[in-house]
C-alpha positions in Angstrom: 103.9 112.8 65.3 105.5 110.3 62.9 102.9 109.0 60.4 101.9 105.4 61.2 102.1 105.6 65.0 98.4 105.3 65.4 97.1 104.2 68.8 96.7 100.4 69.1 93.2 99.0 68.4 91.0 98.9 71.4 92.7 101.8 73.2 90.3 103.7 75.4 90.8 107.2 76.8 94.6 107.1 76.4 94.9 109.4 73.4 96.9 112.0 75.3 99.3 109.5 76.8 99.8 107.7 73.5 100.5 111.0 71.7 103.1 112.0 74.2 104.8 108.6 74.1 104.8 108.6 70.3 106.3 112.1 70.3 109.0 111.0 72.7 109.8 107.9 70.8 109.9 109.5 67.3 111.7 112.7 68.1 114.8 112.1 66.0 117.0 114.9 67.5 120.0 113.8 69.5 121.0 113.2 72.2 119.5 110.1 74.0 116.6 110.8 76.3 115.3 109.0 79.4 111.6 108.5 80.3 110.0 107.2 83.5 106.5 105.6 83.1 104.8 104.4 86.2 101.4 103.6 87.7 99.7 100.9 89.6 99.3 97.4 88.2 96.8 96.5 85.4 96.2 100.1 84.2 97.7 99.4 80.7 101.3 100.6 80.9 102.8 97.5 79.3 100.2 97.4 76.7 100.9 101.0 75.6 104.7 100.5 75.7 104.8 97.2 73.9 102.5 98.6 71.3 104.8 101.6 71.0 107.8 99.4 70.4 105.9 97.4 67.8 104.8 100.5 66.0 108.2 102.1 66.0 110.3 99.0 65.6 111.7 99.5 69.1 113.1 97.1 71.7 110.9 95.9 74.5 112.1 93.9 77.6 110.0 93.0 80.5 111.9 91.7 83.6 110.9 88.9 85.9 111.9 88.3 89.5 115.2 86.4 89.5 118.9 87.0 89.7 121.2 89.4 88.0 122.8 86.7 85.9 119.3 85.5 84.8 118.2 89.0 83.8 121.4 89.7 81.8 121.3 86.3 80.1 117.7 86.8 79.1 118.3 90.3 77.9 121.3 89.2 75.9 119.2 86.5 74.1 116.5 89.0 73.3 119.0 91.6 72.0 120.5 88.9 69.7 117.1 88.1 68.3 116.3 91.7 67.8 119.5 92.5 66.0 119.7 89.2 64.2 123.0 88.3 65.8 124.2 84.7 65.4 124.4 84.0 69.1 123.3 85.4 72.5 125.1 88.6 73.4 127.4 88.3 76.4 126.4 91.0 78.9 128.7 90.7 81.9 127.2 93.7 83.8 124.6 96.4 83.6 127.1 99.0 82.4 127.7 96.9 79.3 123.9 96.1 78.9 122.9 99.8 79.0 125.6 100.7 76.5 124.4 97.9 74.1 120.8 99.0 74.5 121.6 102.6 73.8 123.7 101.8 70.8 120.6 100.2 69.2 119.7 103.8 68.4 123.1 105.0 67.1 121.6 105.8 63.7 117.9 106.5 64.3 115.7 107.3 67.3 113.9 104.2 68.6 112.1 103.4 71.9 113.9 101.0 74.2 111.8 99.8 77.1 112.8 98.2 80.4 109.5 97.1 81.9 109.1 96.0 85.5 112.2 98.0 86.3 111.8 97.5 90.1 112.4 93.8 89.6 115.8 94.6 88.2 116.6 97.0 91.1 116.0 94.2 93.6 119.1 92.3 92.5 121.0 95.2 90.9 120.7 98.3 93.1 123.6 99.8 91.1 121.3 100.2 88.0 120.1 103.6 89.0 123.7 104.9 89.1 124.6 103.2 85.8 121.7 105.1 84.2 122.8 108.3 86.0 126.2 108.0 84.4 124.8 107.1 81.0 122.5 110.1 80.9 124.8 112.6 82.4 124.7 115.9 80.4 128.1 115.4 78.7 128.1 111.6 78.6 129.6 110.4 75.3 127.2 107.5 75.2 124.2 109.9 75.6 125.6 112.4 73.0 126.4 109.6 70.5 123.0 107.9 70.3 119.3 108.8 69.8 118.0 106.2 72.2 114.6 106.8 73.8 115.0 104.7 76.9 111.9 104.1 78.9 112.0 102.5 82.4 108.6 101.4 83.6 107.2 99.9 86.8 104.2 99.3 89.0 105.9 99.5 92.4 104.6 103.0 93.2 107.0 103.8 96.0 110.0 102.7 94.0 109.1 104.5 90.8 108.1 107.7 92.6 111.5 107.7 94.4 113.5 107.4 91.1 113.3 111.2 90.5 113.2 112.4 94.1 115.7 115.1 95.1 118.5 112.9 96.3 117.9 110.0 93.8 120.6 109.3 91.2 118.2 109.9 88.3 117.0 113.2 89.6 117.2 115.7 86.8 118.0 113.0 84.2 114.5 112.2 82.7 113.0 114.1 79.9 109.5 112.5 80.5 107.9 111.5 83.7 104.5 109.9 82.9 102.1 108.5 85.4 99.2 106.4 84.2 96.2 106.2 86.6 93.0 104.1 86.5 90.2 105.6 84.4 87.6 107.7 86.2 84.0 106.7 86.1 83.2 108.4 82.8 86.2 106.8 81.0 85.4 103.5 82.7 81.9 103.5 81.1 83.6 103.7 77.7 86.0 100.9 78.7 83.1 98.7 79.8 81.0 99.5 76.8 77.9 100.2 78.9 74.9 102.2 77.8 72.7 101.6 80.9 73.9 104.2 83.4 72.7 102.3 86.5 74.6 99.3 85.2 77.6 101.6 84.7 77.4 102.6 88.3 77.2 99.0 89.6 80.0 97.8 87.3 82.3 100.7 88.2 81.5 99.9 91.9 82.9 96.4 91.4 85.8 96.7 89.1 86.5 100.4 88.9 88.5 101.9 86.0 91.4 99.4 85.8 91.8 98.3 82.2 92.8 94.7 82.9 89.8 94.2 85.1 87.6 94.8 82.1 89.7 92.9 79.6 92.2 90.1 80.2 91.1 89.3 83.8 87.5 88.6 82.7 88.4 87.4 79.1 86.6 90.5 77.7 83.4 89.2 79.2 81.3 92.0 80.6 77.5 92.3 81.2 75.7 94.4 78.6 72.4 94.6 80.6 71.5 94.8 84.2 69.7 91.4 83.9 73.1 89.9 83.2 75.0 91.4 86.2 74.2 88.8 88.8 75.4 85.8 86.7 78.5 87.8 85.6 79.5 88.6 89.2 79.1 85.0 90.3 81.1 83.8 87.3 83.8 86.4 86.9 84.3 87.9 90.4 83.0 85.5 93.1 84.3 82.2 91.7 87.6 81.1 93.3 88.8 80.4 89.7 88.3 84.0 88.7 91.5 86.2 88.8 89.6 89.0 90.4 88.7 86.8 93.4 92.3 87.1 94.8 93.4 90.3 93.2 93.5 92.4 96.3 95.6 89.8 98.1 98.0 89.7 95.2 98.3 93.5 95.1 99.3 93.6 98.8 101.8 90.7 98.3 103.4 92.3 95.2 104.1 95.9 96.4 107.5 96.3 98.1 106.0 98.4 100.9 103.5 95.8 102.0 105.2 92.6 100.9 108.2 93.3 103.1 106.0 94.1 106.2 106.5 91.8 109.2 102.8 92.0 110.0 101.0 91.9 106.7 97.8 91.1 108.6 97.8 94.6 110.0 97.9 96.0 106.4 95.0 93.8 105.5 93.1 94.9 108.6 93.8 98.6 107.9 92.7 98.4 104.3 89.6 96.5 105.3 88.8 99.2 107.9 89.1 101.9 105.3 87.1 99.9 102.8 84.3 99.3 105.3 83.8 103.0 106.0 86.2 103.8 108.8 87.6 106.9 107.1 88.8 108.9 110.1 92.1 108.1 111.8 90.5 107.7 115.2 87.9 105.2 113.9 90.7 103.2 112.1 92.7 102.8 115.3 89.6 101.3 117.0 88.9 99.0 114.0 92.4 97.7 113.7 92.9 97.8 117.5 96.3 99.4 117.5 97.6 102.7 118.9 97.9 105.8 116.7 101.7 105.6 116.5 101.5 102.0 115.4 98.9 102.7 112.8 100.6 105.7 111.2 103.4 103.8 109.4 100.9 101.1 108.2 98.5 103.7 106.9 101.4 105.7 105.3 102.6 102.6 103.6 99.2 101.9 102.1 99.0 105.5 100.9 102.5 105.3 99.4 101.5 102.1 97.6 98.3 103.9 96.3 96.1 101.3 97.9 94.5 104.0 100.1 93.8 107.6 99.2 94.3 110.4 101.8 91.7 113.1 101.3 92.3 116.3 103.2 89.2 118.1 104.7 88.7 121.3 102.6 87.4 123.3 105.6 89.0 121.8 108.7 92.6 121.6 109.6 94.3 118.3 110.3 91.3 116.2 109.6 92.3 113.9 106.8 89.9 111.1 105.7 91.1 107.8 104.2 89.3 106.1 101.3 90.1 103.0 99.2 92.1 103.9 96.1 90.0 101.5 94.0 86.3 100.4 94.2 87.5 96.7 94.0 88.9 97.1 97.5 85.5 98.0 98.9 84.0 95.1 97.1 86.6 92.7 98.2 86.4 93.5 101.9 82.6 93.9 102.0 81.6 90.9 99.9 84.5 88.5 99.2 86.5 88.4 102.4 83.6 88.1 104.9 82.1 85.2 102.9 85.4 83.6 101.7 84.5 80.2 103.2 81.1 80.1 101.5 82.7 80.9 98.1 85.4 78.2 98.5 83.4 75.5 100.2 82.5 72.1 98.6 78.9 73.2 97.7 79.4 76.7 96.3 76.3 78.7 95.5 77.9 82.0 94.5 74.7 83.5 93.1 72.9 82.6 96.3 75.5 84.3 98.4 75.6 87.3 96.1 71.8 87.7 96.4 72.1 87.5 100.2 74.7 90.3 100.4 72.7 92.6 98.1 72.0 95.2 100.9 75.7 95.1 101.9 76.7 95.7 98.3 74.3 98.6 98.1 75.3 100.3 101.4 79.0 99.5 101.7 80.1 99.4 98.1 77.8 101.2 95.7 77.0 104.0 98.2 80.5 105.2 99.0 81.7 104.6 95.4 78.9 106.8 94.1 79.9 109.5 96.6 83.5 109.3 95.2 82.1 109.6 91.7 80.2 112.8 92.6 83.4 114.3 94.1 85.3 113.3 90.9 82.5 115.0 88.8 82.8 118.1 90.9 86.6 118.1 90.5 86.9 117.5 86.8 83.6 117.9 85.0 81.3 120.3 86.8 81.1 123.9 85.5 82.1 126.7 87.8 78.6 128.2 87.6 77.3 124.8 88.8 79.5 124.9 91.9 79.1 128.6 92.5 82.7 129.4 91.7 86.1 128.0 90.8 86.8 124.9 93.0 90.0 125.1 95.0 89.6 122.2 97.4 87.1 119.3 97.2 86.5 116.5 99.7 84.3 115.6 102.6 83.8 117.1 106.0 81.9 116.5 109.2 79.5 119.1 110.6 79.4 119.2 114.3 75.8 119.7 115.7 74.2 119.4 119.1 72.5 116.2 118.3 75.2 114.2 116.4 77.9 114.9 113.8 76.8 115.0 110.2 78.9 113.7 107.4 78.8 115.7 104.2 79.5 113.7 101.1 80.8 116.7 99.2 82.2 120.0 100.2 83.8 122.5 97.8 85.9 125.3 99.1 87.5 128.2 97.3 91.3 128.6 97.4 91.1 131.9 99.1 93.0 131.1 102.3 95.8 128.8 103.4 93.9 127.8 106.6 91.1 125.4 105.8 89.0 126.9 108.6 88.9 130.3 107.0 88.1 129.2 103.4 84.9 130.2 101.7 82.6 127.3 101.1 81.1 127.5 97.7 79.1 124.3 97.6 78.1 121.3 99.7 76.3 118.2 98.5 74.8 114.8 99.3 74.9 111.7 97.0 72.5 108.8 97.1 73.0 105.9 94.7 69.9 103.9 95.7 67.6 106.0 97.9 65.0 108.5 96.5 66.2 112.0 97.2 63.4 114.0 98.8 62.8 117.4 100.4 64.2 115.9 103.6 67.6 115.7 102.0 67.4 119.3 100.9 66.5 120.5 104.4 69.4 118.5 105.8 71.8 120.4 103.4 70.2 123.7 104.3 70.9 122.9 108.0 74.5 122.0 107.3 75.0 125.2 105.3 73.6 127.2 108.2 75.9 125.3 110.6 79.0 126.3 108.6 78.2 130.0 109.3 79.0 133.1 107.4 81.6 131.6 105.1 79.0 129.3 103.6 76.1 131.7 103.3 76.1 131.6 99.5 77.1 128.0 99.1 75.3 126.0 96.4 73.4 122.9 97.5 74.0 119.8 95.3 71.9 116.7 95.4 73.1 113.8 93.3 71.3 110.6 92.7 69.2 108.3 90.5 65.7 109.2 91.7 64.2 112.6 92.9 60.8 113.0 94.4 58.3 115.1 92.4 57.9 117.4 95.4 61.6 118.1 95.5 61.8 118.8 91.8 58.9 121.2 92.1 60.3 123.0 95.1 63.8 123.6 93.6 62.6 124.5 90.1 63.0 128.3 90.7 65.9 128.2 93.1 69.3 129.2 91.8 71.2 127.9 94.9 70.2 124.2 94.3 71.5 121.8 91.7 70.0 118.4 91.0 72.5 116.0 89.5 71.0 112.9 87.9 72.9 110.1 86.2 72.7 111.8 82.8 74.2 114.9 84.1 76.8 113.0 86.1 78.0 111.0 83.1 77.5 113.5 80.3 76.8 117.0 81.7 78.4 119.8 83.7 
């Protein structure tokens, strides 16, 4: 890496991404190279790329929604300023613009960034083909410069499609980098929290999106649990707070949902998922539409990465749908049902917040904590903790004579293509608020037995913040039970 391209101050948990971008930008070998950088809004893409251009003396342009002529005029003015030209450069079309941009690196490798690229495609659909021609293997323009051109965007469906099999840019990019929100451990570093219970609550509200902990709250985060209530009222539940309307904005900005004729159905579906209707059949009842009508709506939310589809590790064709961000749970459990109370003439945000405490605990913190435990099992838990190498991790439902039982965590080996024939190596239960007792252990033992021979050696994992003394004493000598407290969840394996 070229000396001097240190990560920007304040960067959290993006060391690998920065190193790869810096390597891409400073590799001086010809020819020109194309990169695709994408990910959902607010995760820090623009921050990294603008910092990269600043560090490497590159050129950075962020598009706004408008017309082709506006974009070309603005780009021409910025190029003139960058190159110290006496007047705005005349860019009659995108072929000319791309040629001028790439010629900036005729003598040395520099990054050239086109941010918010989907906005440019709205009025200039030919731009993909212009780039295809510019980055063709034997293109004279590509061979004659060392440009490191980066196209970046937040419209997930658009950016994902840029490199698909039939897309013009398929096979043209030398770097395809996706930035995702931080997981719960990285989010703790982002939030600067030492109290682990506060870390769980804060992650349950704003998740791991960088802007939610920085610009959108003016770098104002609670440092102690005693400060949380006032902070939520001030920074999340106030109509003047950017986070108050963030979910509505995300739905209106994504091309998949913003162009929908019935946006209310997308809201209703996302609300249904956020409020615990994870199975397809339960969602159809919640939204009150037929299965064929719900499918394209749900697929659109999945494509926009507002909803996550989680396949059942041990049952075929039983996907479960979960919010892709904790803020969605919070919005639909706390903000939306009480919108009138937060926006009325005599607003008592802290009073409303106190009244919805049980809802926050059960509908927001509870399912968020379960997702954290699945993340821990996927990325942090040691194989010996899980009883083997995890192949498939998710949730499942155990059918019993009395009533179906939901398992918060099921880990299956990757030993068979058919989920119903995979070996179950671990099952688990997660409780963010309740004390975990011998009763919860017995419940897991019953679920393991119900899974039959393929789960006979499955580990039993109990994750939570409080464990009864009786439970701790009973499992002390058992090798098939693992207790996962907050210290282990955040720092252990």
